[in-house]
N, C-alpha and C positions, 0 to 999 in steps of 0.2 A: 569431419564434416562435408557434406556431399552437397552438390547443385548450388543453384546462384544464390547471390541474396540478392533481395528486392530491390528492382533497381529505383521505386520511386520515393527511397528513404532521402534521396540525395533532393535537392529543392532546387529549382534554377541558376541560382548562381554560385550552386557547388561545384567545386570541379571534381576530376576527375580523379589528382590524389585524395582533397577529402573523402572518397567514397571507396580508394584502397587502403587510405586508414580505418576505415570504421572494419571493413574484412581481416586487415589484418588482426585488428585489435581482438576482435572476436575470434577468430580462430585461433590464436594464441593465448586465451585465456579459457576457452571450452572443449570439449570432446565427449560429447554423451556417449551411452553407450550404446543406446537407439535412436526413433523418433521422439524427441521429447517437447510434447505438446502442455504441458499443463503446471504451468507459471504460476494459473491461478489460486493450484494448491500451495506452491513451491517452488521458490527458480534455483537454478544451477547456482553452484560456488564458482565465481572467478577461480582460475587456477594462482593468482596471488593471494586470493583470500583464504583457502585452503591452507598456502605456505603461512601466510600469519597466523593462521590457529596451532600450525604445529609449532611455530615459534614461541606462541603464548604459552600450550603446553609445557614444551622443552621451559619458558623462563620461572614456570611454576612449578616444575617436578625438579630443578634446580635450587630452588627455594634460596632465588636473588631477589631484589626489593621489586614490587609490582607497579611503581611508577610510570614506567609507560602502558602500561594499560590504561590507568585512567589518564594518561593523555590520549589514547585512544578514543578514549569516553565524548571527551572536549572536542575531538576532530570531529568527529563523527557527527556531534552536533551543530559542530560548526557550516558542515557540508549540507546536514540536511536543511537547515536557516536557509541555505543558498538555493537549494531546489524548490522550498516551499516560497521562496520569496519576501521570508522574515528575517528580521535581527536576529542572533543567537540565542541572544538573554532572553526571549519569548519564547525558546522551545524548553519543553522537557525532555528526559529520557526515563524509557518504564520498559515496562515489559510486559502489553498487552494491551491491545484498544481495551477488552471488558473494564480494566483496571482504569486506565483514563476517563470512560463514560462512566465510572461508577463515583469517581470524583464529582463530575459535571451533576450526575444526577443528584449528589448528596447535598448539591447545593441549593435547590430548587424547592418554594416552600410549598410545603402542602397543599393540593391544591391544583396547584399549577395544570398547565395543558401543555403534552409533548405532540408535536403533530411526528409521525414517521411515514417510512412506505410499507406499504402490503410484504410480508416474505423479506424482508431484506437482513442484513446476516445478525446471528443472535446479537454477538459483540456489543453492538450500536443499538440493542433493545431491552434488551433483558434487565439491566441494572435500573432502569427505569420502571419497568415491570413490578420487579421484587421490593422496590418501595412501597408497596399498595396506598402508598394516599397520593399519586400523582394521577391526574387523569391522560393515558395516553391515547391518541386517535391515530388510528392504519389509513391510510389513502394508497389506489394505486399511484406507482411512480409517477406515472403524466400527470398527474393532480394535483403536486404535491405543492407547488407554489400557487394555485390559486386556492387551494384549500386552507391558506393561512389564513388566520382571522382574529378580530380584537379578542383578546385576551390568551393567543396563544403569545406563550413565553417562550418557547426555544422548539424549534424544527430540526430533528437529527437526520441524517437519511446519508449514503454509502455513495461520492461519486460514480461510481462504477458497480452493478448489483454482481456479489457474489455468483448466483444460481446463472445468470442469461447473459450477464455484458451489457446490459444498458444501461446507459450515462444518464446522471443527469442534468437535467436543467439548473446548474446552480446560478444562470446570471439571473435569469427568471427568480430562483429563490429568494434571493440576496435584496432584492428588489420587492418583493413581499413581503420580506420581515423587516425590511426598514418601515415601509409604509404600514406597518400594525405594531409596531414598536417589538420583535420577537428577536431571540437572538438564533443564531446558526448553528451547529456542529456537524461538521462535514467528517466523513471517514474514508481516509483516501489510500484503503489498505488494498484496494485492485486496481489501484489508479498509478500511486506515486512510483513514479519509475518510466515509463510511459506517457502521462495524459501533462501536460505542461499543469503546472499548480498556481494558485493565488490563495495563498491561505491567509495572508491579508486582508480579503474580503471577507473572511468570515469570523464570527466572534471565536469559536474554537474547531481546531483542524484533528484528528488523528492517524496512526498509520501502524502497522506492522514493518519491520522489516525485509522478513524472509521470502516476498514475491517477488516484485519485478524489480527491488532495491537491492535483490541479488547475496542479501544477508544471511546468519546466520538465525535458528530460531531465540527466542529470550530477547530480544531487543527492539520495543517502538516507540513512538515519538507522540507528544500534545505541542499544541502551539494552542496561544490564548495571548488576550491582548495584553496592553502595558499594565493596565488595571488591575492585571488579573479577573477582570469579567466577573468579581465576585465568590468567586472558588475558595474553599478551605482545604487547604493540604493534611484532607484528613490519615492520606497515608504514608505522612511525612515520616523520614526515620534520621538518623544520620545525615546523611547525602546531601538534607536537605535544608540544612543548617550554612551559612552564610559562612560561615570557617567550620566544616564538617570535621575535621580531626580535632578540635575543640569541642565539638557536639556528639560525643561517645557515650557519655553518661548524663543520668539525671534528663530533664525536660533539655531541647532544645530551646536555648533562651532566645536567638536570634537566627530566625527565618532568612536563608537568601535572598534577596532583595531584587531576585532574576526571577524566570520559571523555573530554576533548578531547584526551587522549596517544592515544586511536584513529582520532584524526582524520584524513583524507587532504586532499590540497593541493585544497583547493577550487577548483569550478568557479563563480568571480563572479557570472555573469551569471543562471547560474542558481537563486542565493541570492536575486539582485537581484527577479525573478520571483516563485518560490517565498513569497520576506516577504508578497506581496501576495493570490495565493491562499492561505496559511494563514488571513490574515486573514479573509477572504471565508469560507472555512469556520468561523470561531469565529464570525462577526456572525450566523451561519442557526444554528449547533450543528448538531452530528453527530446528535443525536438526532431533528431534523428531518428533516435530511438521508438517513438513517436511514430513517422513514417515509414516505418519500416514494419514494423510487427502491424498497422493498419492497412497497409499494403497486401499483406499477407491473410490477413485474416479475409480481406474485401476479394482475394483470388480463391480461400477457402469459400466465400457466400455464392460468390458465380458459379461454381465445381459443385455446388450441393446443390444448384438451381437444375444444370445439366442432368445434372442424378432425380431430380425431382424431390427433392428434399426442400424443406423451406426452414427457413432456423431463423430465432426470435429473433425482430425487428430490433438492429441496435447497432444504427449508420455511426460511425467514429469510430467503432469500438475496437481493440483488441480482443474481445473476449468474444467469442462465437457460440452458440447454443442452439440443440438439433434436439426439439420435442420427439420420441417416440423411438430414440436410438441410441440411448443409457444403458440398456441391455446388452450393445455390442463392446463395452468398454473391458469385461473382461478377455474376450476373444480377441481382442485389438493390443491390449496389453500383453498376451502369448506371444503375436504379432510381433512384440518390439517399437508396437506404438501405443505412447502413453499421453492420457487423457481421462478426465473425471465422467461419471457418472452422477449427476446432480440433479434432484427433484425429477428423476425420469428423463433428463436433458443427456444429451453427450455433450461434454464443453470443451471447446478447446479453447487455448488463451495463447497466444505469440509474443515473442519474446526475438530479443538481440540476434539470440543464438538461434532459433529456425531461420530456413530456408525455402526457393520454392518446390525444391525436392522432397519436405518433409510433407508440403500441404500434399502436393501432386500423389504422395507412398497414401498418404492417410484418404484423400477420394477414391486412387484404386481400388485401397483395404474394401473403403463401403460400397463401392460398385461390385463384391463378389459377395 
């Protein structure tokens, strides 16, 4: 990895040693083949996670007991709980945000109003629409909080928008929901790992693990209130039992007394790799990752202005989307710069492994 890391990831009380630790950890874990600015699609796997995946595969190939892989699931649950700011017994381990959304959608009574943001990511929306008997209302993201009204049962939104990186005003949404007795459901898939989380401020939150959490595909998390928020574990299988190995045959006689009752059968290899990825995030600290990634995004925004381009306004976001430039994505990819074309926008997403040189290379390519 060439170029300097963004200096502003260090706060005023942090030392040079802290900065060096951040940089040395990142350099030890990542070696992208080119300029990778596509974390909003998939995060890079750290070297330690690749090694853990290899070890898990060898364990399975050798026919040895898989106990360590089930231990990885619980270690991931605990690590994610710390990042989310809730006890581990309020975290369910699943496979996708769509599945978690489906459980929430199934809990709503017919005719309930669900308030959403226009053009939010499909996994946050579609399970409510396919019910067919819910009133799903979409408004611009900026008007979400003011659009909560008496009779709104649930507000569902992404913390950061997939298409353009706009960050929801979650504090305003929480207050509006409290005022009108609505519940809130926040998808942190494009935020967990770089944006500090407060899952306890919302009734339900979910996230996938293969973006800024740097894990493999196949793992996702759901947080629920202590009383489970009225959810029924409609997808429950044997892993949702209080004693899973005693719940393999016939109906589950006792569901887990924790959020584990909402678990889906675990993709064990995914959690083996994710455990190491979450360890890295915790070692570096979300606040340091946040400052580093946002500083790079701001550098890109400033450079775009110099080139006469105006990105979608998304202050404080690690995602930058530029209208009208999506068609440049294939050529940039051929030049070794990986980004996404989303809704005609060229989307760049910055994470801990990106540098000033990455930003400058992209700007230079766009200027040609």
